[in-house]
C-alpha positions in Angstrom: 93.9 118.0 124.7 92.1 118.1 128.1 90.5 121.4 127.1 89.2 119.8 123.9 87.7 116.9 125.8 86.0 119.3 128.1 84.6 121.2 125.2 83.3 118.0 123.7 81.0 117.5 126.6 79.6 121.0 126.1 78.1 120.0 122.8 74.8 118.1 123.4 75.0 116.0 120.2 78.6 115.1 120.7 78.1 114.4 124.4 75.2 112.0 123.5 77.4 110.2 120.9 80.2 109.7 123.4 77.9 108.4 126.1 76.2 106.1 123.7 79.5 104.7 122.6 80.7 104.1 126.2 77.4 102.3 127.1 77.7 100.1 124.0 81.3 99.2 125.0 80.1 98.3 128.5 77.5 95.9 127.0 80.3 94.4 124.8 82.6 93.9 127.7 79.9 92.3 129.9 79.1 89.8 127.2 82.8 88.7 127.1 82.3 87.1 130.5 79.0 85.2 129.7 80.1 81.6 128.9 78.4 79.4 126.3 75.8 77.2 127.8 77.1 73.6 128.3 80.8 74.4 128.6 82.9 73.3 131.5 84.5 76.6 132.1 87.2 75.3 134.5 88.3 72.4 132.2 88.2 74.8 129.2 90.5 77.3 131.0 93.0 74.6 131.8 92.8 73.2 128.2 93.2 76.6 126.6 96.2 77.4 128.7 97.9 74.2 127.9 97.1 74.5 124.2 98.0 78.2 124.1 101.6 77.3 125.1 101.8 74.5 122.5 103.1 74.6 118.9 100.2 76.6 117.5 99.9 78.7 120.7 100.9 81.9 118.9 97.8 81.8 116.8 95.6 81.2 119.8 97.2 84.1 121.8 96.9 86.3 118.8 93.2 85.5 118.3 92.5 85.9 122.0 94.0 89.4 122.0 92.0 90.2 118.9 88.7 89.2 120.6 89.4 90.8 124.0 89.9 87.6 125.9 86.6 86.1 124.9 88.2 82.9 123.6 89.8 82.1 126.9 86.4 82.5 128.5 84.6 80.7 125.7 81.9 83.4 125.9 79.0 84.3 123.6 81.4 86.8 121.9 84.2 84.3 121.3 84.2 84.9 117.6 83.7 88.6 118.0 83.4 90.3 114.6 86.1 88.2 112.9 83.7 86.5 110.5 82.6 90.0 109.3 86.2 91.1 108.9 87.0 87.9 106.9 83.9 88.4 104.7 84.9 92.0 104.0 88.4 91.0 103.1 87.2 88.2 100.8 84.7 90.5 99.1 87.3 93.2 98.6 89.7 90.7 97.0 86.9 89.3 94.8 86.3 92.8 93.5 89.7 92.7 91.9 88.9 89.6 89.9 85.1 89.7 89.4 84.1 92.6 87.1 80.5 92.5 88.2 81.4 93.3 91.8 83.6 96.1 90.6 80.7 97.6 88.6 78.5 97.4 91.7 81.1 99.2 93.7 81.0 102.1 91.2 77.2 102.6 91.5 77.6 105.0 94.4 75.3 104.7 97.5 73.2 101.9 96.0 76.3 99.9 95.2 77.6 100.3 98.7 74.3 99.0 100.1 74.4 96.0 97.8 78.0 95.2 98.9 77.0 95.6 102.5 74.2 93.1 102.1 76.5 90.6 100.4 79.0 91.1 103.2 76.3 90.3 105.8 75.3 87.1 103.9 78.9 86.0 103.7 79.4 86.8 107.4 76.5 84.5 108.3 78.0 81.7 106.1 81.5 82.1 107.4 80.4 82.6 111.0 78.1 79.6 111.0 80.9 77.4 109.5 83.5 78.7 112.0 81.1 78.3 115.0 80.2 74.7 114.0 83.9 73.7 113.5 84.9 75.1 116.9 81.9 73.6 118.7 82.4 70.2 117.0 86.1 70.1 117.9 85.3 70.9 121.6 82.5 68.2 121.7 85.1 65.6 120.8 86.6 66.1 124.3 83.9 65.1 126.8 85.8 66.7 129.7 85.2 70.2 128.2 81.4 69.7 128.3 79.4 70.2 131.5 78.1 66.9 133.1 74.7 65.9 131.7 75.1 67.7 128.4 75.1 65.6 125.2 77.7 66.3 122.5 75.0 66.9 119.9 73.1 69.3 122.2 76.3 71.2 123.0 77.2 71.5 119.3 73.8 72.8 118.4 73.5 75.3 121.3 77.2 76.4 120.9 76.9 77.0 117.2 73.7 79.0 117.4 75.0 81.1 120.4 78.4 81.9 118.8 76.8 82.9 115.5 74.1 84.9 117.4 76.9 86.7 119.4 78.7 87.7 116.2 75.6 89.0 114.6 74.6 91.0 117.7 78.1 92.6 117.8 77.6 93.4 114.1 74.3 95.1 114.9 75.9 96.9 117.9 78.8 98.1 115.7 76.3 99.5 113.2 74.5 101.4 116.0 77.8 102.8 117.2 78.6 104.1 113.7 75.1 105.6 113.4 74.6 107.1 116.9 78.1 107.0 118.4 81.7 108.0 117.6 83.9 106.2 115.1 83.5 103.2 113.0 81.5 100.8 115.2 83.3 97.5 114.2 86.7 99.1 114.6 85.7 100.6 118.0 84.6 97.1 119.2 87.9 95.6 118.2 89.8 98.5 119.8 87.9 98.0 123.1 88.8 94.3 123.0 92.5 94.9 122.4 92.8 97.8 124.9 91.1 95.7 127.6 94.1 93.4 127.6 96.6 96.1 128.4 96.1 96.0 132.2 96.9 92.3 132.1 100.1 93.0 130.2 101.0 95.6 132.8 100.4 93.1 135.6 102.6 90.5 133.8 105.3 93.1 133.6 105.0 93.8 137.3 105.3 90.2 138.4 107.8 89.4 135.7 110.7 90.5 137.9 111.8 93.2 135.5 114.7 95.4 136.6 115.0 99.2 136.1 116.8 98.7 132.7 114.0 96.4 131.4 111.4 98.9 132.4 113.2 101.7 130.6 113.5 99.5 127.6 109.8 98.7 127.6 108.7 102.3 128.0 111.0 103.4 125.2 109.7 100.7 122.9 106.1 101.6 123.7 106.7 105.2 122.9 108.6 104.4 119.7 105.8 102.0 118.6 103.1 104.6 119.1 105.0 107.4 117.5 106.1 105.2 114.6 102.5 103.9 113.9 101.1 107.5 114.0 103.8 108.7 111.5 103.3 105.8 109.1 99.5 105.7 109.4 99.3 109.5 108.7 102.1 109.4 106.1 101.2 109.6 102.4 103.0 110.5 99.1 101.0 113.1 97.1 101.2 113.1 93.3 100.3 116.4 91.8 97.6 116.4 89.1 97.1 119.4 86.9 93.9 119.8 84.8 94.1 121.7 81.5 92.1 124.9 81.3 89.6 125.3 78.5 87.3 128.2 77.6 83.7 127.7 76.5 82.0 131.0 75.8 82.5 133.2 78.8 83.1 130.3 81.2 86.5 128.8 82.1 86.7 125.2 83.0 89.6 123.3 84.6 92.9 124.9 85.3 93.1 123.8 88.9 95.5 121.4 90.4 94.9 118.6 92.9 96.8 115.5 94.1 96.4 111.7 94.4 97.4 110.5 97.9 99.3 107.2 98.1 99.3 106.0 101.7 102.5 104.5 103.1 100.5 101.7 104.7 98.0 100.7 102.0 97.1 97.3 103.5 96.7 98.3 107.2 96.8 95.1 109.3 95.6 92.8 106.6 99.1 91.6 105.5 99.9 90.6 109.1 96.6 88.7 109.4 97.2 86.8 106.2 100.8 86.0 107.2 99.7 84.8 110.6 97.0 82.5 109.2 99.4 80.9 106.8 102.2 80.4 109.3 100.0 78.3 111.6 99.7 75.6 108.8 103.2 74.1 109.2 103.0 74.2 113.0 99.6 72.5 112.8 100.9 69.8 110.4 103.8 69.1 112.7 101.4 68.6 115.6 99.0 66.4 113.6 101.9 64.2 112.2 103.6 64.2 115.6 106.9 65.2 114.0 109.3 66.7 116.5 111.6 68.0 113.7 108.8 70.0 112.0 107.5 71.2 115.3 110.9 72.5 116.3 111.6 74.1 112.9 108.3 76.0 112.7 107.8 76.6 116.5 106.4 80.0 117.2 109.4 82.4 117.6 112.0 80.1 116.0 114.5 81.6 113.5 112.9 79.9 110.5 109.4 80.9 111.7 110.4 84.6 112.0 112.1 84.6 108.6 109.2 83.1 106.8 106.7 85.3 108.7 108.6 88.4 107.7 108.8 87.3 104.1 105.0 86.7 104.0 104.2 90.0 105.6 106.4 91.7 103.0 104.8 89.8 100.1 101.2 90.4 101.2 101.8 94.1 101.7 102.7 94.4 98.0 99.9 92.0 96.9 97.3 93.9 98.8 98.5 97.3 97.6 98.1 96.1 94.0 94.5 94.9 94.8 93.3 98.1 96.5 95.2 100.6 94.2 94.6 99.9 90.5 97.3 102.0 88.8 95.8 101.4 85.3 92.3 102.7 86.4 93.8 105.7 88.1 95.8 106.6 85.0 92.8 106.2 82.8 90.6 108.3 85.1 93.2 111.1 85.1 93.4 111.0 81.3 89.6 110.9 80.8 89.1 114.0 83.0 91.7 116.0 81.1 94.3 115.8 83.8 98.1 115.1 83.7 101.1 114.9 85.9 103.4 117.8 85.3 106.4 116.6 83.2 104.8 113.2 82.5 103.0 112.2 79.3 99.4 111.0 79.7 98.7 107.3 79.2 101.3 104.6 79.7 104.0 107.0 80.9 101.7 108.2 83.7 100.8 104.6 84.6 104.5 103.7 84.9 105.3 106.8 86.9 102.5 106.1 89.4 103.6 102.5 89.6 107.2 103.4 90.3 106.1 105.7 93.2 103.7 103.1 94.5 106.5 100.5 94.6 108.8 102.8 96.6 106.1 103.9 99.1 104.9 100.3 99.5 108.5 99.2 100.3 108.6 101.6 103.3 105.2 100.4 104.4 106.2 96.7 104.1 109.4 97.3 106.0 107.4 99.0 108.8 104.8 96.1 109.0 107.6 93.6 109.2 109.1 95.4 112.2 105.7 95.8 113.9 104.9 92.1 113.2 108.2 90.8 114.7 108.2 93.2 117.6 106.3 91.0 120.1 108.8 88.2 119.6 111.8 90.5 120.0 110.4 92.0 123.2 109.7 88.6 124.7 113.2 87.5 123.8 114.8 90.6 125.2 113.0 90.9 128.6 111.5 87.4 129.0 107.9 88.6 129.5 105.0 87.4 127.4 103.7 90.7 126.3 101.9 91.0 122.9 102.9 94.5 122.3 103.0 95.6 118.7 101.7 93.8 115.6 98.1 93.9 114.8 96.9 95.0 118.3 99.0 98.2 118.4 98.3 99.0 114.8 94.5 98.7 115.2 94.5 100.5 118.6 96.4 103.5 117.4 94.6 103.7 114.1 91.1 103.6 115.7 92.1 106.1 118.3 93.2 108.5 115.5 89.9 107.9 113.7 87.8 108.6 116.8 89.8 111.7 117.8 89.5 113.0 114.2 85.7 112.7 114.3 85.5 114.5 117.7 87.8 117.2 116.4 85.5 117.6 113.4 82.5 118.2 115.6 84.5 120.7 117.7 85.7 122.7 114.7 82.2 122.8 113.2 81.0 124.6 116.4 84.0 127.0 116.5 85.8 125.1 119.3 89.6 124.5 119.2 90.5 120.9 118.2 93.2 118.6 119.6 96.0 120.3 117.6 96.5 124.1 117.5 97.9 124.1 113.9 96.3 122.1 111.1 93.9 119.3 111.6 94.2 115.7 112.9 93.8 113.2 110.1 92.0 109.9 110.7 92.6 106.7 108.8 90.1 107.8 106.2 
């Protein structure tokens, strides 16, 4: 591995891409510590800490991890690229129900450009709405605003700054994709998540863990990383055989290929959906000041974990149906003269693929449930507030694989040895 990294810096183009990516990440991390004008940063830190430990504190801790600690600083990058991610998810879901969007997606490069433009427009809309709601909520508490700043002025400046920070990160992510290594948006999220790991290590150090707890944590970390790599790389391949036909002196078809069905079709999206829904009963309990509802749906309670696991399971199946249209796949195979050995074309092929998809999705859903519940299980076992697992670990490992795969591709193209001696490292794509 170290030899491959040394070889990476011997290639001028690859070296420039790596350096550009590192410089862009430095800019991103510096912006996390630039507060929004008009915020009383000391009062905000105290308020955030008290609110984070409340009934809906799990969502705030989750979001703060996702944006690299920008929320606790109330910085210009507080929203990070979450409006863009939400816009992408919404547009992807709409493609399953709006035929016009599905037709645009099939137009090749021009279609992708149109969808990218629609995603940016939706990002501005969602980002502006989210920035206004957050700024307005803070302005209702005069103690969180710096002395001499009017609530109206704070809302205006905060909304514009938050939206501007999101759009700047979107632009920075596109530059990383173009001139750097990896998918820029994913790399920015990865940097935000990994930046919290030293803090987790510090919490573990001062948490009074004994030797057995440390061994438990290390084993869990290794098991999580290995498990995520295996599941992210895992896929079920369905063999497709194309019939051979002769036209004159030319022979067409006759070759075989496969359709890959990934074990984790939905990535981290089922966990994000489930987390967003689970905050609703906790928020209702807080608004209605109902101790019973607050205790039943408190973050980490038995009922909370059961419902959370059920929602993750449900959304895993739901999203796999959205992103993998079995009917379209079956029709495409039939139209190109292909067939699955031993299976009749048409409805039988569709049922066969659906049966395999259900089985593979079950394994992926079970894996996501374990990953989603892991932070709560660890905190209950060792008593340290470490958000290990869940979305953060899934994204971090997935993006790391993607970046390493791109570096390996550059190395192999120039006759250097990659990170693995046999075969090739597969990224998320």
